[in-house]
Residue, then its C-alpha position, 0 to 999 in steps of 0.5 A: m573557527s566552525d568552518n575549519p577540520l577541527q584544529n589542537f591547539t598549544l595556547v602561549i601567554t605571555g601578558a600578565p593577568y591584570s597588567s594585560q588581556a593577555p589571559q582574558t583573550a587566551l581564556a575565551f578564545a579557549r573557551a570557544a574551542i573547546s566548545a566549537g569541538h577542539t582541543l587543547d594540547r596544552v598552554f604554556l606561560y612565559g614570561d610576564g604570563v607565569h602571573l597566571a600560576s600563582s596560587l599566592s594572586t588574591p585580586p579585589s572580590d569585585e574582579t575577577h581571580w583570572p588565576k583560578e577559572w584559568a586552574e578550573f578550566l584545566e581541570q575541567n579539561v584537563i589540559p596540561g598548563a605549565a610555566c616556563i621555569a626560568s621565567a617563573l624563577r626570576r618573577g618569585l614563583v616556584n614549585s616544592e622541589e625549587q623551594k628544596r634546591y634554594q632552601l626558599p620559605a614557600n612555595n606557590i605554584l597553583a595546581p593544575f598548573i607545573i614549573a616546567g623547561l621550554g621542552e614543554w613549549v617544542e612538545g607542543t609546537m610539534a603536536s599541535s596543528r596550532v600554535v596561539y601566541f597571546h602577548a601583552g600588547g604595548 
């Protein structure tokens, strides 16, 4: 990355933590990009990638807690993180507004992630010089 002019990236993660390498690879890329002086406009979670925004994820103590790692990275670098609302609701992830709307007993979005529509993805593609996708593979 150091041979290229500085870039502004939007990252799109579609693979779930613990069942794909997408969140781990995306975090390594994000850290390297920031280290090289690049910026991240936002991180958008789509499909199974929304599991990265779950506050209920509790991996065994000898495994990396990917949602927590991502939340800390986003907070430290003041980068917005958004989970696609349709993908999130389909997979049982809700914020306080959706909890009230659907009269659910709890909400479970991990701060600083928010739930947002595809407009967040569109804005990211327009605001960034590059959009990089991290898929589940398979």
